[in-house]
N, C-alpha and C positions, 0 to 999 in steps of 0.2 A: 504493500499500500504506499502511497505518496501522501505527504502532509496536506491538510486544508490549504486553501490560499492565504497569503499573509502579505504585508507590507514591509519592506526592508529598509532599515535605515542605519547608517553608519556613523557612529560616534567617535569624534577625534579626541576626547578627553572625558574625564569622570564628570566634570560640570554638564558638559553637553548631553552625556547620557542620562544625568539625573533631570535635567531640563525636558529632555524628550519623554522620560518616564511620567514627569508631572504633566505635560502636555496630553500624552496619549492615554493616561489612565491605566486602568485594571487590564485591559486588553493588550498590554505592551510585555513582552518578557526580554531579559537580558539574553543575548547570544554571546558566549565566551567560547568554550570548547565545543559545546553542542552534543557531548556524547551520552547525556541523559535526556536533555530536551528534544533533539531530533527524533530519537526512537519513539517517545512518546507522541509526539505529533505524528509521525508515519503510521502509528497504530491508532490514530484518533482517540488517544486518551488526553491529548491537550490540543487546543486550537486557538492560540492567541492570534489576534489580527494584525499584530505588529512585532516584529523582532528589532531589537536594538543591539547592533553588533559593536562591541568594543574592542576587538582584536587589533585596531588599529590606534588605540589610546596609549600613548607611550607613558603617560602618568599612572597608567594601571598595570604596568609590566614590571618584572624584577622580582628576586628574591636575594635577601641577605641579612646578616646580622644587624640589628638594630637595638642599641640600648641595653645589650644584653640577652635579648629574645631573637627570634627570628621574624622577619617581616617577610610577607608573602603577597605579592600584587594579585589583583583579580585576574589578570591576563597571564599570569605565570602557569606554564605547562606543568603537568605533573612530574612527566621525566625529567624536566629542569630541576624542580624542587627535590625530587627523589635523589639525584645524583650530587647536588649541590653540596660543597665542602661545609658551609654554615649550617645546612640541614643535618648533616652527618654528626657535626660537633654540637649541635644545640637541640636538635629534636630527632634522634634517631628513631624514636617509636613512630613517628610520622613518616620518615623514610621507609621503614619496615611496612607500615599500613599501605603505603603507596605501591609499593613492590608486589603487593597480593591485588591490587585492583586491575582487574582486565589484563589485556596482553600490552606488549610494549607499543604497539602502533596506536593504540587506544589513548595510552599514557602520553604520547607525543602530541596528542591533539587536546585532550581533556585537561582541565584546569583544577587545581586543589581548592581554590576558593568557590568555584562553581559546585562541586562536590560538597563542601560544607554547606553552601546556601541552599543547595538542593534538599538537604535534610533527610535523606533516606536513613532510616533507623538500623538498616542492616550493612549500611555502607562503611568502608574502612576509615576515610579519612575524618568523618564526623566523630567517630569514636576516638580515635588517636588525638585529636585536636582537644576534645573534652578532657580526656585523660591527663594530658600535660597541662593543660590551662592556658588561658589567653584571651584576647579580645577581638571583635570584630568591629571594623570600622565601616560605618553605614554613610551614605550621602544621599540627601534628598533635597527638594527645594529649600527647605528651612536650614541647611547646613549639614554639618557632619556630627555624628555622635559615636560613641563607644558603647558597645554591648559585651559584657562578660561571657565567655565559652559556656558558664554555668546557667545562664539565663537565655541563651540563644535559642534552643531547640525547645519547641513548645508542643509538639505533636507529629503525626504523620506528615511528612512533606511541609511542616508548617514552623516557621521562625517567628522572632520577635520583629522582624523587618516591618516596617509600615507601608501602606500604600504609596508609590512613587520612590522608594528607596532602592539603591543597589548597594551591595557589598563592594567596597573599593579595595579593600585589604584584610588581611587577618595577621595578628602578631601573636606568635606561639610564645610562651613564658619559657625562660631557661631554667632548668634545676642545676643545683650545685654539683662539683664534682663528688665522686661517689654513688651517683645515681646509676641504678641499672634499669633497664627496659624490657618487656616482652610484649610480643603481639603475635597472636595466634588465632587462626579462623578455620572453620570446617565447612566444605562444600561438597556438594555430591559429585561434582566434575570440577575440572580445573577451569572450565568455560562458565560454570554457573554461579549465581549469587551466592554469598556466604549464609548458611543456615543460622550460625551463631559465632561470635568472635568475642575475644578479650583483649584489652589493651591496659598493661599496667606499668607503673613506675614505683620502684623503691629507692629510698636514700638510705645509707648505713653509715653509722659513726660509733665507734668504740665498741663494734662486734653486735650491735643491735640496730633494728630498723627504727628511724626516727620520723619518718615521712613516707607515706604511701598514696597511691591513687589506683583505684580499680575501675574500669568501665567496661560494660558488656554492650554488645551490639547484637541485633537480631532478635532480642527478648521482650522489648517494650516499644512504645510508641516513639521513644527518643533513645539516643545513646544513654544507657543507664548508669550513673555514677552509683557505686555500691560503698557507702561510708561505714556499713556494717563490717565489710570485710578490711576495710582500712583500719579501724579500731583494733581488729584483731592483731593487725600486723605491726602496729607501732608499739615500740617497746619490746618486741619478741626479737629472739635470734633468728636469723635467716635460716630456714631448714624445713624438712619434710613436714614435721608436726605443725608448724605454723601456718605453712602453705596449705595444708590439708584442711585446718579449721578455717582459714581464710576463705578459701573455695568454698567449704560448706556455707558459710555466712552469705557470701555472694550470691550462692543460688538459691537461699532460703527466702521464701517471700515473693519470688518473682512468678509470673503467671503468663508465659509466652502463649501465642496462638498457635493453632495447627494449621499447616496447608499441606500440599501434595509433596512438599519436599520433606515434611517431618512433622511430628506431633509436638504438642507443647512440652509434654514429659520428655521427650528426647532433646529438645532444645534446653531444657533445664538441666539435663545430664551433661550436654555438651559444656553448656556454661561453666559447671562445676570443673569440668576435666580441663578445659581450656585456661581457665584461671589458675588453677594449680601448675600446670605445665609452663605457663606464662611467667608466673612468679618464680619458678624454679631457673628460667633462663634469665630473669632479671637479678637475681640473686649472683648467677655466675657473673654476669657482666658487671655488678656493682662490686665485686670481689668477695661476696658473702659466701659461707660454706654452705652449699645448697645439698 
């Protein structure tokens, strides 16, 4: 199938894109990589009357260290961010997440910010972004504002963006030296969407965990932060006993939906197993005894 008809607009800057969104209203969508939007349009699951292309906006491009964090512009391609030295140094859990997203040709076209703004609760990049923490920069007719990663995702494909706003960049927070990360997902095939995933970070000091972040994907309407699991980890020595307890806490209380790829009970079991394994990897990378 082909997409419904639409009018094409090419924005040369973030301000021009925001102006077009304000002028065109709810019927307009931003086109960056198009790896999520265009398939939805071809399947007639989305039918915007206007597409605002931001690929030619130089102020929306780029990726690099910024004030101790990692700045990613709305036009930065996934493959560029995945391989960037500043990503590997500052946000390696995001690099791992990107490497699991589709195939290399897709990542050469898709954008990190686009995936985060799309807000698919089963997708890799929103979960990794929420796990590491950061801010979303949104721009509209009224100017720019910052939205914390914890507050950005509101439901299935729903975010805190207001009508007429676009995401111009995200900034991923830096964690201190001594941090380990783990990212694991399970899919039926290498080509299919993940059934469940876990993104974790732990920081160790003096032989114990003093900071932790655990986020699950594919088990709720949003990438799901699990403070219950983090509370189990903080103060504990990194090891199998703590990781098993934290994984059990992460899976307790979640109620994933069932679909043709797996039941809710199966997703819940996957969440526990993936969390435990991701924490083991994180401890090895942090220098802990796993």
